[in-house]
C-alpha positions in Angstrom: -51.8 -81.0 -81.3 -48.4 -79.5 -81.9 -47.1 -77.0 -79.3 -44.5 -74.4 -80.1 -41.8 -73.9 -77.5 -39.9 -70.7 -76.8 -36.1 -71.0 -77.0 -34.2 -70.7 -73.7 -31.3 -68.4 -72.9 -27.9 -69.9 -71.9 -28.6 -68.9 -68.2 -32.1 -70.5 -68.2 -30.7 -73.7 -69.8 -27.8 -73.9 -67.4 -30.1 -73.4 -64.4 -32.6 -76.0 -65.5 -29.9 -78.6 -66.1 -28.2 -77.8 -62.8 -31.5 -78.5 -61.0 -32.7 -81.5 -63.0 -29.6 -83.4 -64.0 -25.9 -84.0 -63.1 -25.2 -80.4 -64.1 -25.0 -78.3 -67.2 -23.2 -80.0 -70.0 -23.2 -79.9 -73.8 -27.0 -80.3 -73.3 -27.2 -76.5 -72.8 -27.3 -76.0 -76.6 -30.1 -78.5 -76.9 -32.2 -77.0 -74.1 -31.6 -73.5 -75.7 -32.9 -74.8 -79.0 -36.0 -76.6 -77.7 -36.7 -74.4 -74.7 -37.4 -75.2 -71.1 -41.0 -76.3 -71.8 -39.9 -78.5 -74.7 -37.1 -80.1 -72.7 -39.4 -80.9 -69.8 -42.1 -82.2 -72.1 -39.6 -84.7 -73.5 -38.3 -85.7 -70.1 -41.8 -86.4 -68.8 -42.8 -88.4 -71.9 -39.7 -90.6 -71.8 -40.0 -94.2 -70.7 -39.1 -94.9 -67.1 -36.0 -96.9 -66.3 -36.3 -99.9 -64.0 -33.9 -99.9 -61.2 -32.1 -103.1 -60.1 -33.7 -105.1 -57.3 -32.3 -104.0 -53.9 -31.4 -107.0 -51.8 -33.0 -107.3 -48.4 -29.8 -108.7 -46.8 -27.1 -106.5 -48.1 -24.2 -108.3 -46.3 -25.2 -111.7 -47.8 -25.5 -110.1 -51.3 -22.1 -108.5 -51.0 -20.5 -111.7 -49.9 -22.1 -113.7 -52.7 -21.1 -111.0 -55.3 -17.5 -110.8 -54.1 -17.1 -114.5 -53.2 -15.8 -113.6 -49.8 -17.4 -116.2 -47.6 -14.6 -116.3 -45.1 -15.0 -112.6 -44.2 -18.8 -112.8 -44.1 -19.1 -116.0 -42.1 
């Protein structure tokens, strides 16, 4: 099923991007063309990004990463 989306105004696109991203950028033109519903549909259907594993002992991880055993001992 193909759904048609209504184009967004510049104000609508800027507000959406301000609330859902790092702020309005050149993406405003894209959101204006596909509309708010189209943009959100794309975002919700995108693959998730795996985050890096968070170490349980942050001090040890920082010492190992920076090779600063003398400060961390």
